C-alpha positions in Angstrom: 60.7 3.6 14.2 58.0 3.0 16.8 57.9 5.3 19.7 56.3 4.2 23.0 54.9 6.6 25.6 54.1 5.7 29.2 51.3 6.9 31.4 53.7 9.2 32.9 54.2 10.8 29.5 50.5 11.1 28.9 50.3 13.0 32.3 53.3 15.2 31.4 51.4 16.0 28.1 48.2 16.8 29.8 49.9 19.2 32.3 52.1 20.7 29.5 55.3 19.6 31.0 56.9 18.4 27.7 59.4 20.3 25.9 58.5 21.5 22.3 60.0 18.5 20.5 58.4 16.0 22.9 55.0 17.6 22.7 55.1 17.6 18.8 56.0 13.7 18.7 53.4 13.0 21.3 50.6 14.9 19.6 51.5 13.0 16.3 51.5 9.7 18.0 48.2 10.6 19.8 46.4 11.4 16.5 47.6 7.9 15.1 47.1 5.7 17.9 43.4 5.1 18.9 43.9 3.4 22.2 46.3 6.3 23.3 43.7 8.9 22.4 41.0 7.0 24.2 43.4 6.9 27.3 43.9 10.6 26.9 40.2 11.4 26.7 39.6 9.1 29.8 42.2 11.0 31.8 40.9 14.4 30.7 37.3 13.2 31.8 38.8 12.1 35.2 40.5 15.4 35.7 37.3 17.3 34.9 35.4 15.2 37.6 38.1 15.9 40.2 37.8 19.5 39.5 34.1 19.3 40.7 34.7 17.3 43.9 33.5 18.9 47.2 36.8 19.2 49.3 35.2 20.1 52.6 34.3 17.6 55.4 30.7 16.9 56.1 28.8 18.4 59.0 28.8 14.9 60.7 32.7 14.7 60.4 33.1 18.2 61.9 30.7 17.4 64.8 32.6 14.2 65.5 35.9 16.1 65.6 34.5 18.7 67.9 33.0 16.1 70.2 36.4 14.4 70.5 38.2 17.6 71.2 36.1 18.8 74.0 38.0 18.5 77.4 37.0 15.4 79.4 36.9 17.2 82.7 40.1 15.5 83.9 43.0 17.6 82.8 46.6 17.2 83.7 48.0 20.1 85.8 
């Protein structure tokens, strides 16, 4: 019997969200399916890159926000 797994299953495997039986079946398939293994390695590499992203706004963006939030001199009373 051929088992098929979706990208969602691959993500569940990466984030360790499969039960023991699913995990065992998936690992077996992963070791026998070269294209699935490549997709797994690609996703792992992408996650590694995401971990290194800078998640702060640039100084330019902060200045723009501050400039827009300054009072215009005409305020409602």
